[in-house]
N, C-alpha and C positions, 0 to 999 in steps of 0.2 A: 504493499500500499504506499502509496506516495506520501511523504511526510508533509510536503508543502501544501497545506490543504486550506490556509486562511488568507483572506485579504482584508489587509487591515487600514483603515483610514488615517490619514494625517488631519488632526483638526488645525485649521489655520489660526487659531486663536491661541496655540499652546505659547506659555512664557517661555523665555530663554532658559530658566532655572529649571522649569519642569523637563523641557528637552536634554537639556545638559544632565541633570541629577537621576532623571527617572525615565522618560522616553527612549534615550538612546541606550543606556544600559540593559532596558528591557528588550530592545530589538537586537542587541548583539547576543544576548543569551538564548533568545528565542527565535533566531533567524531560520533556523533549519525547518521551522512549522509555517512561514511566512511565505507567500508565493509573491505578493506585490505590496506596496504601499500606494493606495489611491488617493488623489489629493484635487483639491479645488483648482480649476485653471480657466481663467478669465481672458479669453482674447475675443476680438472681433469675429463672428458677430453674437459670440456667446458671453455677452457681457453681464449677464445673470444666470443663475440656475435655480433648481429645485430647494436647495439649502437656504437661499435666500438672503445672505449676508450681502453686506455691502463692503469694499475694501478701498483703502486709500492707494494702495500701490498693487495692482494685479501682477507687475514682475516680480515683486517681493515675493508672492505666492509661490512661484516657480523656483526662485533662489532659495527660499527657505526649505522646499521639498527637497530640491538637489542636493542640499547640504545634510539633511538626514540621510537622504538615500546613500550618499557617498560616504558618511560616517558609518552607517549600518551594513552597507553592501547589500541592500535588498532594492530590486527594481521599482521604478516608481510607474504609475499608471494615471495618466492626465485624464480628469474626468469633464466632459461636456454633454450633459444630459437635458439640457432644455430643449424638449420636443416643441415649444412654442415658437422658436425660431425658424421663419420661413425656410422651406428645404428647396430653394431656387439655385439657379446655377451662379447667380451674383454672390450669394452666401457662401457657397463652396468655393469659389475661387478666393473670396475673402479669408475663409477659413485656412485654404492651404498657403496661402500667402503669409498668415500671421504664425501659424504653426510650424513653418520652416526653421526659425531660430530656435525653438524648443525641441525640434528632432535634432537639430545639429549639437544641442546640448547632451544628447545620448538618450532622450526619453522614447522609448520604441513601444509602448503601451498607450492606447486610447480608450475611452468609452465615447460612443458616438450616437446620436439619436435618429440619424435619418437612413435608412435603407437604401433610398434611391441615390443618396451620394456614394455609398460603398458599391453599388450595383455598377455604377459608371466605370468603375476601376481607375477613376483619376487618381484618388487617394493613393492606392497600391503603386501607380506610377510614379508618384512624386514621392513616396516615402516606403521603397521597397521592402524594408526591414519591418515595417509598422504591424503589431499584432493588435487586431481591432474587437473591441467588446461592443456589445449592444447596451442600451441601458435599460434598466429594470422598469424604467417609467412606461415601457412599450408593453407590459403585462403579457408576456409569452406563456401561452397555456396549452398549445395544441402541438402534436407530432410534426404535422406539416409545415409549421412555421419554423421549427428546427431546420427542416431541410431547407426550406426557402432561404433562411438568413445564411446557412451555410454554403448555398449556392451564389448566395449574393456576394459572399466574400468575408462574413463575420468569422472570427476564429473562436470566439468566446461568447456564449449566450447566458445573460442574467435571466433566469426564470422567475416568473411571477411569483411572491411570496408564498400566496394561497395554495400553491401546488403541495406544500408541505404536508397538507391533510387531504392529499388525494393520490395515495398510492397507485392506484390502477392507472391514473393518468402517467404517473412517473416511470411506470414499466412500459408504458408505449413509448413514451418519450425516449427511454434507454434505447429501445428499437430503433427509432428515428436515430438517434446518435450513432449506432453502429452502422446504420445504411450510410450515414454521411462519410464515415471513415472508409466504407466499402466503394463509395463514389471518388475517393481520393480528396476529400473535403472536411477533415476530421475537426471536430469542435469541442471544447472545453464546456460543461455546463457549471452555473454556478446559483447558489441560492442565498438570499440575506435571511440571517438565521435569527437576529436579535434586535430587531427593529422596535418591539413592544407595542406596534400598532395593533388594533382589533382587526383580525381576520376579516377580510370582505369590506373593509370600511368604506363607507359611502360617500365619504367627505374628503378621501385622501387625493383623488385626482384634482379637486379643487384647492385644496392645500397646496400642492406642487404648483398649480397653476398661478396661485396667488404669489407664491414665493418668486416663481420664474419671470413674472410680468411687473414685480415691484421697483418702485424706483428707492434712491437713498431717502427719500422724505417719507416714506412709508414704513410702518413697523413690520417686523417679520409676521407670518402668520399667528404663531402662538402668543405675539405679543399683541394682537388685534383683538379687539372686542369681538369680532364676528367669531373668532375660534372657540369661544367659550362654550358653544352647543356641541363641540366636538369631544374628543377623547380625555380633556383635562375635567370635563364633567362626568363622562361615563367611568372615569377611573375610580371617582369616589361615591357613585350611586349605585356601582354594581359590583358586589364583594367578589364575582365570579370572573371579573374581568381578565386577572392574571391567566386564567385558564383559556381564555378566549383569544389572548394574543397570537399573534402570526410569528412566534417563536419556536425554534424546534423543541420538541420534549426534553426535559432536563436530564434523561438518563444518557450517559455516553454510549451504551449499546444502540439506541435509537439514532444516534449520530453516524455510528458506523454502518448502520442500515441504510442511510442516507446516501454514503458513498457506495456501497452496493448497488443503490438503485442508479448509478450513474452520475451522480453530483461529484464533481471534481473540486470544488473549492467552496467553503462557506464564507461568504461575504459577511463582513462585521460592520456594526453602526458605530457613529460616533464622530462623524465629519463635522457637525455643529453643535454637539453637545459633549463638554468636557466629561461630565459624570458618564455618558454611554461609552465614551473611549475607554476610561478605566475597567468599565464592565466587559468591553471586549478584550481588553488586554488580561483580565482575570480569566476570561474563557479559553485563551490559548495556553496560560499557565495551567490551567485544570487539565486541559488536554493533555499536555505535555507530562504531567504529574500523573494521567490514567485515573483522575478521580471518577467516582460513580455518578457524581451530580454535577451537571454543567452549570446548572443555575442553583446556588446553594440555597435559596429561599424555599425549595421545594421540600427540603427536609423535614418541614413541619408536618408532612404525609408519611414520613417513615415510618412509624409504629403502625400505621394503618396497612403500609404496603406488605407488611408480615402476615397480614390476613388474606387469606385466599380469594375472599369475594368482597374484598373492600372496593368502594365505587372509583377510587383513585387508580386502582389496577385496570379496572375495566375500562376507565377513560383512557388510560395508556393506549389501550389496542383500539377503542373507538375512534381516536382523533386520526388513526392512520387512513381513514376513508371517509371522514365525516364532511369534508369540502366546506368547513366553516358555515354549513346550511343550518343555523342555530334556529331559525324560524319555528321549527317544528320539533325541536330536539330537548333542549333545557337540561342537558344531562349536565354541564358545567355547574350550573345552579344546584342540581342535586349533590354533586360531590362537595360543594362547599357547605350546604346546608348539613350534610353527614357529617363532615367535619368539625362543624362548629357544635353539632349536637354531642359529639365524641369527646371534644375538649370542654363541654360545659360551657361553651360561650354564647350565652344568652343576649338578644338583642335587646340592650338595656335602652331606656329613653335617652340617655345621654349621647349613646352611639348615633341614634336616628337624629339628634340635634347636631353632631357632627358633620354628619354626611349632608343634612339639608345647610348647613352654614357653608360648607365646600360648595355646594351646587350654587346658592345663591351669589356666593363671592365670584363663581365662575362666570356666571352669566350678567355680572356688575349689576346685580340686583341686591335690595336690602330690604329687610321687613318693614323699614320706616321711610317714609316719604320725606323726611328732611334729610335723609343722606342722599346728596346730589352731588355727583362728581364734577358737575358743571359749575357749581355755584364757587366764585372766588372767595367768598367769605364763609365757607362751610369750615366746621370744625376738624375736618380731615385735613386740612389745609396748614395746621399747626406743623412747622418743620419738625422732622424728625427721621431716625434711620428706618424707615419703613416705608410701605407701597399702599395706594389704595386698595387693593385687594386685601392684603393682610388685614387693614382696618374694617373692610366689609365683613371679613370672616369673623373676627372677634367682636363684632357688632352682632351679627347673627348668632354667635355662640352664645353671648351672653342674654339672648330673648328668651331663653330657656325660662321655664316657672320655676322660681325658688333658686335664680341664680344668686351665687355669692363668689366674687370675683375678687383674686389678688394678681396684681401685676408687680414683678420684680424686674427694678430698671426702667422706671416710667420717663427718666431724663425730662425733656419739656411737655410731657403729656399727651403726644400724638396719638398712640395707640390707646391711652388709658381714655381721654375724653372720647375717642371712636366707640369704644367698647361700650360705655355706660350710657350714650346719648339714646334718649328715650327709651330706655328698658325700665321693664317693671321689675326691678331686683330687689334681693333682701338687704344686701351691703356689698360694698365695693372698698377694697383697701389698696393703697397704693405706697410702694415702697422703693426707696432708694436713699442712697448717703450723698449723691450729688458730689462725688470726689473727682468726677471727669467732667468739668463744666464745658469743655471745647470739643465734643466728639462730633466727628467728621466720616463721611463715607469713605472706605478704601479707595474706591473708583475716584481718580483724579478728575474725571469731567462731571462729577457731581458735588457740589458743595452746598450745605446748609447754609442760610442766611439767618444764623443764630450763634452767639457765642456767650461765654459766662452764665452758663445755665445754673440755677440754684434752686432751692425749693420755693424761692417766692417766685420764680418764673414759671414752675409747675402750678402753683396755686392760682397765679394771675390767669395764666392760660385756661384753668379749670373753669375760673368766675366768669372770664369772657367768651368761651367758646362753648360752653354747655350750660344750658338754663338750669343750674343746680338748685334753684328756688322752686322748680317744678318738679323735682325728682324726689319721691317720695321713699328715699331708703338713706341709709346711712353711709358716707363716703369719710373715709379715715385716711391720714396721711401716716405711714409709718417709717419715720425718719432715722436709718440705721443699717448696720450689716445684716444683710436677708439672712444669713446663717445664724443669726441669733433669736430669729423670730421663735414665737412659741405659742403655745396654747393661750396663754394669759393676754396676748394680743389681738385674739380674734372675739367676737362676740358670737360669731355663728362659724360653724363649720363650713371652711371653703370647698365648692365643688368644680370652680374653674380656675386655673393658674397659667398666667402668660409668663413665663422665665425668661428674662433678657439681662440677666445679671452677670455676675463675675463668672467667667467661663474656665478658671483654673479648677482642675479636678477635686482638689479637697474640699473648694468653697460649694461647688455644685452638689458634692456627697452630704457636706454637712448641712446644706438647705433641704436636700431631699429628705435626709433622716428626721430633721424637724418639721418637715411638711406632713409627716404621717401623724403627728400628734394634733394639727388643726385642720385635716380635711374629713371630708364626709365618706362615707362607706364606698361610694363610687365617685371618681372626680376626673376630670379632664385636664390634662398637662399638656401645654404647648410649649415647646423649646425652641426659641429664636436662634438665629444663626446656624440651622441645621446643615448648611452647606460645608461648614466646619465639620469633618468627618468625626474628630475627636469628641465633638459635643453630643453626638448622637450615639457614639460608643459608650462614653461615660453613663449616659442616661440607660441604654440597654443593659449594661453591666449592672447597675445599681437595681434595676428592677428585676433581674434574674437572681441576684443576691438576695433580694428581701421576699422572694418567691410569690411575688404579686402577680394576680392574674391579668392580663392584658385583654381587655375586651374588644380594642379596636386600636389599630395603629396606623399611620400614614406618614410616609416623607415626601416633602413636597420641595424639591430641590431645583436650583438654578444653577448656570454657569459662573455667575456673578452676582453682585448686587444688582437687581433689577427693578425698578420702580413701576414697572407694568406688570410683574407677576408676584412672586413670593418674597421679595427683596432678597435676604441672603439665606432662604430657607427657613421652612418649618417641619418640626418632627412633633406629631400629635398622637398623644395615645389616650384612651379611657382606661382608667385603671381601677380595680375592685380590690380594696384592702381585705 
């Protein structure tokens, strides 16, 4: 079996430090498993693509990719996947003219979107050593397409990701692949295996069209309000979402079966998202180490897998031929329901509130008419290290009946004021020691118009931005070290906590230990700055050590601080003591 079975992306937003200290050492260690490194390449007429990002220097993308390739000794694959570029002769001539310098730099592999261009033979004549891939956006699903594309001149075909659940069609495609070899037109087959998109997603073509046609003045698709009706909402509304993703099954054996079915290369995700790239790197490591589970999160089903008739085992077989035809199946839902009952994970009202809060924030809705993101004088415009979406989420979360809210690290009050506004709560507690009066975002392009923040700043913002006289509940300011808070500081058991305090491990653990003395039997814990992996790891480690039951958990991560999404990431848990 060929060892080089992975096509790994280069994320164009990688920092020099990450490339030097993490990415290059990884590539050197695992290069025997990596066929190529595919990267964003922007030359006329391909000035945009499905990834959607805009860059100040297109040549810098090529130079950075070449540097990584030279240092790792792994070939490059230049990606041109914009199917909305007009496939005419003028654009073909333009592409050949602009690709020539890149070819001269030694790049011999490309992804192209237009069969007509390849069929003319002009590309092969201009670049006789070029290895040509088709784009996955063409959604190739039929054996005759394999033969037609091979005859046109493609050397490598990216299959539609949904085929991973259509074993019968893959067997027919393997026959077509063998037929191409017989014709003297051999092709390699590739499948994208970890995109995490819902299989058969009805919005995916529009998502890619949006990004491929955007200008620098437009947000990328997932930063646009229009995207909130898609996967960001499905992810939190449907607990079975993980089982319906177009990812290969988590078992290594099933990946080997894909190779037996004619797949030559596992294409990995992460060209536009740093967290996805890290996940892809982990997949290669797991493959090299011959781990049983390629996706470690599926270990939660491990105990059930030892049971012959467990639904997760039947699911493993069923998905080989299910074709993502979910409308009359519901088996994924049954697997999740069985697992929750087996683990005694009841659907607590706080879990339902969390899901609803996510959904509303995802659609830029709120339970309250006063929460208007277009109002320049609105309370959510208090400067702070957060985003409108996070504030919407907290506002909706605190709308639950009997809410008792504690926020650790309130700073100027942007999230605290958003959380309590117009909510019928029992009490709200604000904690900070205001020892860092001049906090600013890590991103240099975002600067908060606020300095020298004190408790007085917070109280003034609370009084001027929230109609506190109309709020029929107790609001307390707890000035001091969060790790020293105890039962004596609270008149009511807290059931919602937003932690944005000190991220030193001992400080987090000390607060968590104290937290158990003043929280309700079931409470929601929201950890800010979840993009920092350590913050999530510390929280998970503490929960495990305390043997607490987690009724619900969700990580919402960004590449970086993002004022259109989850700022610097959230980790949300509903915990039963």
